[in-house]
py3Dmol code that shows the C-alpha trace and the ligand (Angstrom):
import py3Dmol

protein = """\
ATOM      1  CA  MET A   1    -100.066 124.939 -55.152  1.00  0.00           C
ATOM      2  CA  PHE A   2     -97.039 125.629 -57.265  1.00  0.00           C
ATOM      3  CA  ILE A   3     -97.950 122.959 -59.822  1.00  0.00           C
ATOM      4  CA  ILE A   4    -101.579 124.282 -60.158  1.00  0.00           C
ATOM      5  CA  ALA A   5    -100.292 127.830 -60.610  1.00  0.00           C
ATOM      6  CA  GLU A   6     -97.895 126.639 -63.270  1.00  0.00           C
ATOM      7  CA  LEU A   7    -100.669 124.684 -65.053  1.00  0.00           C
ATOM      8  CA  GLN A   8    -102.954 127.785 -64.996  1.00  0.00           C
ATOM      9  CA  LYS A   9    -100.081 129.899 -66.347  1.00  0.00           C
ATOM     10  CA  GLU A  10     -99.537 127.411 -69.172  1.00  0.00           C
ATOM     11  CA  ASP A  11    -103.298 127.490 -70.005  1.00  0.00           C
ATOM     12  CA  ASN A  12    -103.203 131.296 -70.086  1.00  0.00           C
ATOM     13  CA  VAL A  13    -100.230 131.195 -72.499  1.00  0.00           C
ATOM     14  CA  LYS A  14    -102.040 128.703 -74.767  1.00  0.00           C
ATOM     15  CA  SER A  15    -105.226 130.818 -74.724  1.00  0.00           C
ATOM     16  CA  PHE A  16    -103.195 133.907 -75.530  1.00  0.00           C
ATOM     17  CA  VAL A  17    -101.435 132.147 -78.460  1.00  0.00           C
ATOM     18  CA  LEU A  18    -104.793 130.895 -79.756  1.00  0.00           C
ATOM     19  CA  PHE A  19    -106.280 134.374 -79.454  1.00  0.00           C
ATOM     20  CA  MET A  20    -103.344 135.918 -81.382  1.00  0.00           C
ATOM     21  CA  ARG A  21    -103.555 133.328 -84.138  1.00  0.00           C
ATOM     22  CA  THR A  22    -107.307 133.835 -84.538  1.00  0.00           C
ATOM     23  CA  ARG A  23    -106.792 137.612 -84.545  1.00  0.00           C
ATOM     24  CA  ASN A  24    -104.031 137.365 -87.203  1.00  0.00           C
ATOM     25  CA  LEU A  25    -106.162 135.071 -89.322  1.00  0.00           C
ATOM     26  CA  LEU A  26    -109.091 137.525 -89.163  1.00  0.00           C
ATOM     27  CA  LEU A  27    -106.767 140.473 -90.012  1.00  0.00           C
ATOM     28  CA  CYS A  28    -105.398 138.508 -92.914  1.00  0.00           C
ATOM     29  CA  LEU A  29    -108.943 137.733 -94.213  1.00  0.00           C
ATOM     30  CA  VAL A  30    -109.934 141.429 -93.890  1.00  0.00           C
ATOM     31  CA  SER A  31    -106.808 142.485 -95.918  1.00  0.00           C
ATOM     32  CA  ILE A  32    -107.554 139.961 -98.647  1.00  0.00           C
ATOM     33  CA  CYS A  33    -111.181 141.144 -98.875  1.00  0.00           C
ATOM     34  CA  GLY A  34    -109.933 144.743 -99.049  1.00  0.00           C
ATOM     35  CA  LEU A  35    -107.564 143.995-101.897  1.00  0.00           C
ATOM     36  CA  ILE A  36    -110.263 142.152-103.854  1.00  0.00           C
ATOM     37  CA  PHE A  37    -112.685 145.114-103.318  1.00  0.00           C
ATOM     38  CA  ALA A  38    -110.041 147.647-104.421  1.00  0.00           C
ATOM     39  CA  ALA A  39    -109.234 145.638-107.538  1.00  0.00           C
ATOM     40  CA  SER A  40    -112.907 145.403-108.483  1.00  0.00           C
ATOM     41  CA  CYS A  41    -113.312 149.184-108.001  1.00  0.00           C
ATOM     42  CA  ARG A  42    -110.298 149.790-110.308  1.00  0.00           C
ATOM     43  CA  THR A  43    -111.777 147.490-112.993  1.00  0.00           C
ATOM     44  CA  GLU A  44    -115.134 149.310-112.824  1.00  0.00           C
ATOM     45  CA  GLN A  45    -113.379 152.675-113.031  1.00  0.00           C
ATOM     46  CA  ALA A  46    -111.396 151.494-116.045  1.00  0.00           C
ATOM     47  CA  GLN A  47    -114.594 150.288-117.737  1.00  0.00           C
ATOM     48  CA  THR A  48    -116.389 153.583-117.222  1.00  0.00           C
ATOM     49  CA  GLU A  49    -113.380 155.674-118.361  1.00  0.00           C
ATOM     50  CA  SER A  50    -112.985 154.126-121.794  1.00  0.00           C
ATOM     51  CA  PRO A  51    -116.101 154.457-123.954  1.00  0.00           C
ATOM     52  CA  PRO A  52    -117.292 151.296-125.781  1.00  0.00           C
ATOM     53  CA  GLN A  53    -115.920 151.095-129.330  1.00  0.00           C
ATOM     54  CA  ASN A  54    -119.272 151.102-131.050  1.00  0.00           C
ATOM     55  CA  ILE A  55    -119.951 154.613-129.668  1.00  0.00           C
ATOM     56  CA  GLU A  56    -116.699 155.841-131.299  1.00  0.00           C
ATOM     57  CA  ILE A  57    -117.772 154.355-134.658  1.00  0.00           C
ATOM     58  CA  GLU A  58    -121.236 155.892-134.292  1.00  0.00           C
ATOM     59  CA  GLN A  59    -119.732 159.344-133.579  1.00  0.00           C
ATOM     60  CA  LYS A  60    -117.432 159.048-136.582  1.00  0.00           C
ATOM     61  CA  THR A  61    -120.193 158.234-139.027  1.00  0.00           C
ATOM     62  CA  GLN A  62    -122.733 160.728-137.680  1.00  0.00           C
ATOM     63  CA  PRO A  63    -122.387 163.882-139.823  1.00  0.00           C
ATOM     64  CA  LYS A  64    -122.658 167.199-137.973  1.00  0.00           C
ATOM     65  CA  THR A  65    -124.424 169.008-140.740  1.00  0.00           C
ATOM     66  CA  ILE A  66    -127.854 168.172-142.226  1.00  0.00           C
ATOM     67  CA  ALA A  67    -128.201 167.185-145.858  1.00  0.00           C
ATOM     68  CA  ASP A  68    -131.200 169.211-146.884  1.00  0.00           C
ATOM     69  CA  ASP A  69    -130.195 169.810-150.559  1.00  0.00           C
ATOM     70  CA  PHE A  70    -128.804 167.408-153.119  1.00  0.00           C
ATOM     71  CA  ALA A  71    -127.148 167.706-156.564  1.00  0.00           C
ATOM     72  CA  TYR A  72    -125.543 165.381-159.138  1.00  0.00           C
ATOM     73  CA  PRO A  73    -121.905 164.642-158.356  1.00  0.00           C
ATOM     74  CA  ILE A  74    -120.479 165.593-161.770  1.00  0.00           C
ATOM     75  CA  GLY A  75    -120.334 168.597-164.106  1.00  0.00           C
ATOM     76  CA  LYS A  76    -122.125 171.792-163.308  1.00  0.00           C
ATOM     77  CA  THR A  77    -124.042 170.066-160.522  1.00  0.00           C
ATOM     78  CA  GLU A  78    -126.932 172.540-160.345  1.00  0.00           C
ATOM     79  CA  ILE A  79    -128.046 171.918-163.927  1.00  0.00           C
ATOM     80  CA  ILE A  80    -127.119 168.275-164.577  1.00  0.00           C
ATOM     81  CA  THR A  81    -130.051 165.906-164.447  1.00  0.00           C
ATOM     82  CA  GLU A  82    -130.917 162.423-165.800  1.00  0.00           C
ATOM     83  CA  ALA A  83    -133.929 163.979-167.425  1.00  0.00           C
ATOM     84  CA  LYS A  84    -131.649 165.915-169.739  1.00  0.00           C
ATOM     85  CA  ASP A  85    -129.424 162.999-170.726  1.00  0.00           C
ATOM     86  CA  LYS A  86    -127.504 163.750-173.958  1.00  0.00           C
ATOM     87  CA  LYS A  87    -128.897 167.325-173.827  1.00  0.00           C
ATOM     88  CA  ASP A  88    -126.475 168.518-171.131  1.00  0.00           C
ATOM     89  CA  GLU A  89    -122.786 167.585-170.726  1.00  0.00           C
ATOM     90  CA  TRP A  90    -123.190 164.215-168.949  1.00  0.00           C
ATOM     91  CA  TYR A  91    -125.414 161.122-169.363  1.00  0.00           C
ATOM     92  CA  ASN A  92    -126.199 157.979-167.406  1.00  0.00           C
ATOM     93  CA  ALA A  93    -124.803 155.107-169.483  1.00  0.00           C
ATOM     94  CA  GLN A  94    -126.119 152.262-167.301  1.00  0.00           C
ATOM     95  CA  ASP A  95    -129.185 152.959-165.174  1.00  0.00           C
ATOM     96  CA  PHE A  96    -129.988 151.733-161.669  1.00  0.00           C
ATOM     97  CA  GLY A  97    -131.510 148.171-161.941  1.00  0.00           C
ATOM     98  CA  GLU A  98    -130.317 147.675-165.562  1.00  0.00           C
ATOM     99  CA  ASN A  99    -128.383 144.332-165.618  1.00  0.00           C
ATOM    100  CA  ASN A 100    -128.843 144.244-161.775  1.00  0.00           C
ATOM    101  CA  HIS A 101    -126.783 147.447-161.515  1.00  0.00           C
ATOM    102  CA  LEU A 102    -126.838 148.889-157.964  1.00  0.00           C
ATOM    103  CA  GLY A 103    -125.915 152.354-159.140  1.00  0.00           C
ATOM    104  CA  GLU A 104    -125.639 154.654-162.137  1.00  0.00           C
ATOM    105  CA  ASP A 105    -122.655 155.012-164.564  1.00  0.00           C
ATOM    106  CA  TRP A 106    -122.052 158.727-165.340  1.00  0.00           C
ATOM    107  CA  ASN A 107    -120.122 159.519-168.524  1.00  0.00           C
ATOM    108  CA  LYS A 108    -119.397 162.674-170.475  1.00  0.00           C
ATOM    109  CA  ASN A 109    -121.247 162.946-173.796  1.00  0.00           C
ATOM    110  CA  SER A 110    -117.889 163.408-175.528  1.00  0.00           C
ATOM    111  CA  GLY A 111    -117.295 159.644-174.903  1.00  0.00           C
ATOM    112  CA  GLY A 112    -114.314 157.369-174.375  1.00  0.00           C
ATOM    113  CA  ASN A 113    -111.863 158.503-171.780  1.00  0.00           C
ATOM    114  CA  THR A 114    -112.648 162.231-172.230  1.00  0.00           C
ATOM    115  CA  ASP A 115    -113.995 162.350-168.674  1.00  0.00           C
ATOM    116  CA  CYS A 116    -110.808 160.929-166.987  1.00  0.00           C
ATOM    117  CA  GLY A 117    -109.760 163.289-164.239  1.00  0.00           C
ATOM    118  CA  GLU A 118    -112.985 165.315-164.234  1.00  0.00           C
ATOM    119  CA  PRO A 119    -113.915 166.513-160.651  1.00  0.00           C
ATOM    120  CA  VAL A 120    -116.230 164.319-158.641  1.00  0.00           C
ATOM    121  CA  LEU A 121    -118.277 166.537-156.351  1.00  0.00           C
ATOM    122  CA  GLU A 122    -120.087 165.859-153.115  1.00  0.00           C
ATOM    123  CA  ALA A 123    -123.869 165.325-153.692  1.00  0.00           C
ATOM    124  CA  ALA A 124    -124.850 166.840-150.297  1.00  0.00           C
ATOM    125  CA  ASN A 125    -123.415 167.767-146.888  1.00  0.00           C
ATOM    126  CA  GLY A 126    -122.101 164.747-145.025  1.00  0.00           C
ATOM    127  CA  ALA A 127    -119.136 162.985-143.452  1.00  0.00           C
ATOM    128  CA  ILE A 128    -116.559 160.751-145.129  1.00  0.00           C
ATOM    129  CA  THR A 129    -117.080 157.161-143.920  1.00  0.00           C
ATOM    130  CA  TYR A 130    -114.856 155.206-146.366  1.00  0.00           C
ATOM    131  CA  ALA A 131    -112.054 156.385-148.694  1.00  0.00           C
ATOM    132  CA  GLU A 132    -109.670 153.794-150.096  1.00  0.00           C
ATOM    133  CA  ASN A 133    -108.865 151.452-152.913  1.00  0.00           C
ATOM    134  CA  ALA A 134    -111.504 148.706-152.718  1.00  0.00           C
ATOM    135  CA  GLY A 135    -109.576 146.361-155.057  1.00  0.00           C
ATOM    136  CA  LEU A 136    -110.215 144.663-158.357  1.00  0.00           C
ATOM    137  CA  GLY A 137    -113.201 145.968-160.270  1.00  0.00           C
ATOM    138  CA  TRP A 138    -113.583 148.989-157.983  1.00  0.00           C
ATOM    139  CA  GLY A 139    -110.418 151.050-157.848  1.00  0.00           C
ATOM    140  CA  ASN A 140    -110.675 154.003-155.426  1.00  0.00           C
ATOM    141  CA  VAL A 141    -114.020 154.297-153.608  1.00  0.00           C
ATOM    142  CA  VAL A 142    -115.423 157.052-151.330  1.00  0.00           C
ATOM    143  CA  ILE A 143    -118.540 156.564-149.220  1.00  0.00           C
ATOM    144  CA  ILE A 144    -120.234 159.620-147.577  1.00  0.00           C
ATOM    145  CA  THR A 145    -122.793 159.311-144.826  1.00  0.00           C
ATOM    146  CA  HIS A 146    -125.577 161.985-144.932  1.00  0.00           C
ATOM    147  CA  LYS A 147    -128.068 162.904-142.178  1.00  0.00           C
ATOM    148  CA  LEU A 148    -131.469 163.940-143.652  1.00  0.00           C
ATOM    149  CA  GLU A 149    -133.741 166.533-142.068  1.00  0.00           C
ATOM    150  CA  ASN A 150    -135.896 163.782-140.551  1.00  0.00           C
ATOM    151  CA  GLY A 151    -132.852 162.230-138.823  1.00  0.00           C
ATOM    152  CA  GLU A 152    -132.516 159.262-141.229  1.00  0.00           C
ATOM    153  CA  LEU A 153    -129.056 158.376-142.511  1.00  0.00           C
ATOM    154  CA  ILE A 154    -128.238 157.554-146.103  1.00  0.00           C
ATOM    155  CA  GLN A 155    -124.928 156.935-147.901  1.00  0.00           C
ATOM    156  CA  THR A 156    -123.680 157.937-151.336  1.00  0.00           C
ATOM    157  CA  LEU A 157    -120.874 155.885-152.989  1.00  0.00           C
ATOM    158  CA  TYR A 158    -118.481 157.134-155.671  1.00  0.00           C
ATOM    159  CA  GLY A 159    -116.578 154.324-157.435  1.00  0.00           C
ATOM    160  CA  HIS A 160    -113.650 153.817-159.904  1.00  0.00           C
ATOM    161  CA  LEU A 161    -112.059 157.140-158.881  1.00  0.00           C
ATOM    162  CA  GLN A 162    -108.702 158.072-160.391  1.00  0.00           C
ATOM    163  CA  THR A 163    -107.763 160.095-157.281  1.00  0.00           C
ATOM    164  CA  ILE A 164    -109.245 160.753-153.838  1.00  0.00           C
ATOM    165  CA  SER A 165    -108.975 164.401-152.613  1.00  0.00           C
ATOM    166  CA  LYS A 166    -110.038 163.902-149.014  1.00  0.00           C
ATOM    167  CA  THR A 167    -110.123 160.800-146.801  1.00  0.00           C
ATOM    168  CA  ASP A 168    -111.590 162.084-143.501  1.00  0.00           C
ATOM    169  CA  GLY A 169    -113.977 164.579-141.917  1.00  0.00           C
ATOM    170  CA  GLU A 170    -117.018 166.611-142.962  1.00  0.00           C
ATOM    171  CA  VAL A 171    -117.778 167.572-146.577  1.00  0.00           C
ATOM    172  CA  LYS A 172    -120.085 170.189-148.060  1.00  0.00           C
ATOM    173  CA  LYS A 173    -122.407 169.794-151.049  1.00  0.00           C
ATOM    174  CA  GLY A 174    -120.407 170.555-154.214  1.00  0.00           C
ATOM    175  CA  GLU A 175    -116.988 169.998-152.577  1.00  0.00           C
ATOM    176  CA  GLN A 176    -114.530 167.971-154.647  1.00  0.00           C
ATOM    177  CA  ILE A 177    -113.805 164.525-153.200  1.00  0.00           C
ATOM    178  CA  GLY A 178    -111.891 163.005-156.083  1.00  0.00           C
ATOM    179  CA  THR A 179    -111.659 162.635-159.893  1.00  0.00           C
ATOM    180  CA  VAL A 180    -113.377 160.360-162.457  1.00  0.00           C
ATOM    181  CA  GLY A 181    -111.295 157.266-163.144  1.00  0.00           C
ATOM    182  CA  ASN A 182    -111.178 153.822-164.776  1.00  0.00           C
ATOM    183  CA  ALA A 183    -110.762 151.405-161.845  1.00  0.00           C
ATOM    184  CA  ASP A 184    -107.015 151.042-162.388  1.00  0.00           C
ATOM    185  CA  GLY A 185    -107.467 150.555-166.160  1.00  0.00           C
ATOM    186  CA  LYS A 186    -110.320 148.032-166.074  1.00  0.00           C
ATOM    187  CA  TYR A 187    -112.929 150.199-167.855  1.00  0.00           C
ATOM    188  CA  LEU A 188    -113.287 153.423-169.901  1.00  0.00           C
ATOM    189  CA  CYS A 189    -113.487 156.263-167.353  1.00  0.00           C
ATOM    190  CA  HIS A 190    -116.850 156.824-165.712  1.00  0.00           C
ATOM    191  CA  LEU A 191    -118.348 157.466-162.250  1.00  0.00           C
ATOM    192  CA  HIS A 192    -120.218 154.514-160.581  1.00  0.00           C
ATOM    193  CA  PHE A 193    -122.662 156.318-158.239  1.00  0.00           C
ATOM    194  CA  GLU A 194    -124.805 154.492-155.617  1.00  0.00           C
ATOM    195  CA  LEU A 195    -127.259 155.716-153.006  1.00  0.00           C
ATOM    196  CA  ARG A 196    -128.070 153.513-149.961  1.00  0.00           C
ATOM    197  CA  THR A 197    -130.450 153.460-147.012  1.00  0.00           C
ATOM    198  CA  GLU A 198    -129.428 152.392-143.510  1.00  0.00           C
ATOM    199  CA  ASN A 199    -130.791 148.829-143.909  1.00  0.00           C
ATOM    200  CA  CYS A 200    -128.341 148.226-146.780  1.00  0.00           C
ATOM    201  CA  LEU A 201    -126.323 145.026-146.323  1.00  0.00           C
ATOM    202  CA  MET A 202    -123.278 146.869-147.687  1.00  0.00           C
ATOM    203  CA  TRP A 203    -123.570 149.903-145.346  1.00  0.00           C
ATOM    204  CA  ASN A 204    -120.014 151.297-144.811  1.00  0.00           C
ATOM    205  CA  LYS A 205    -118.614 148.838-147.411  1.00  0.00           C
ATOM    206  CA  ALA A 206    -117.946 148.999-151.151  1.00  0.00           C
ATOM    207  CA  GLY A 207    -120.028 145.830-151.941  1.00  0.00           C
ATOM    208  CA  ALA A 208    -120.417 144.184-155.322  1.00  0.00           C
ATOM    209  CA  GLY A 209    -121.844 146.916-157.629  1.00  0.00           C
ATOM    210  CA  TYR A 210    -124.393 144.451-159.100  1.00  0.00           C
ATOM    211  CA  SER A 211    -127.125 142.357-157.427  1.00  0.00           C
ATOM    212  CA  ALA A 212    -130.621 141.098-158.118  1.00  0.00           C
ATOM    213  CA  GLU A 213    -131.429 142.049-154.473  1.00  0.00           C
ATOM    214  CA  ARG A 214    -131.688 145.832-154.368  1.00  0.00           C
ATOM    215  CA  ASN A 215    -133.308 146.228-150.973  1.00  0.00           C
ATOM    216  CA  GLY A 216    -131.282 148.997-149.261  1.00  0.00           C
ATOM    217  CA  TRP A 217    -130.342 150.761-152.538  1.00  0.00           C
ATOM    218  CA  LEU A 218    -132.241 153.638-154.084  1.00  0.00           C
ATOM    219  CA  ASN A 219    -132.315 155.022-157.631  1.00  0.00           C
ATOM    220  CA  PRO A 220    -129.811 157.885-157.168  1.00  0.00           C
ATOM    221  CA  SER A 221    -131.179 160.254-159.853  1.00  0.00           C
ATOM    222  CA  ASP A 222    -134.828 159.806-158.650  1.00  0.00           C
ATOM    223  CA  PHE A 223    -133.733 160.586-155.082  1.00  0.00           C
ATOM    224  CA  ILE A 224    -131.651 163.658-156.020  1.00  0.00           C
ATOM    225  CA  ASP A 225    -134.406 164.996-158.342  1.00  0.00           C
ATOM    226  CA  SER A 226    -136.829 164.773-155.363  1.00  0.00           C
ATOM    227  CA  LYS A 227    -134.414 166.726-153.067  1.00  0.00           C
ATOM    228  CA  ARG A 228    -133.474 169.707-155.186  1.00  0.00           C
TER     229      ARG A 228
END
"""
ligand_1 = """\
1
ZN
Zn -121.482 150.919 -162.419
"""
view = py3Dmol.view(width=600, height=400)
view.addModel(protein, "pdb")
view.setStyle({"model": 0}, {"cartoon": {"style": "trace"}})
view.addModel(ligand_1, "xyz")
view.setStyle({"model": 1}, {"stick": {}})
view.zoomTo()
view.show()
């Protein structure tokens, strides 16, 4: 009897140990699952708290004000027009499309470097997208993004600037953004002026200034004359 009782006791102890081991294993698995779940929740939270970068870029380049009125970016902007070249104070020395030119070269009638340092004015309401020295052949460049009344975006580019007055934020039509320059001494002073649509390959970039492929570029004077 004593031996049987001892054997039963030993069996009970073994069962108890087995039970405890199984229980501990299950508890351990539950804890690991909990940790993995908590970590995945934290990752999801982190992803939802920081907006994707492209939204930030989109917000930066979306102007707050509508560009419903345009003017030439030089001289007395309200009266300057390509139609009066040589009859008003400024003229377009190299037209859009001439020699594969992607913009217009605006010079003062008085010639040479007499236009160095003349104010370059914003063609319409918009937001500054790019304002820096774009290197050899360009000098300082400013690009402004404009939102038209129909919601479409366009960009105007001002090249070879001697100085840049403003590098960030919103601008109003007629506001000074820089001065006429010579691309760090490469040319006689003039303003290289481009106008681009959103499908332009060089959107947000300075680009090349000349190309046989002009899809995405518009004739700046024709556009401005149609919007004033
Ligand atoms: Zn040019």
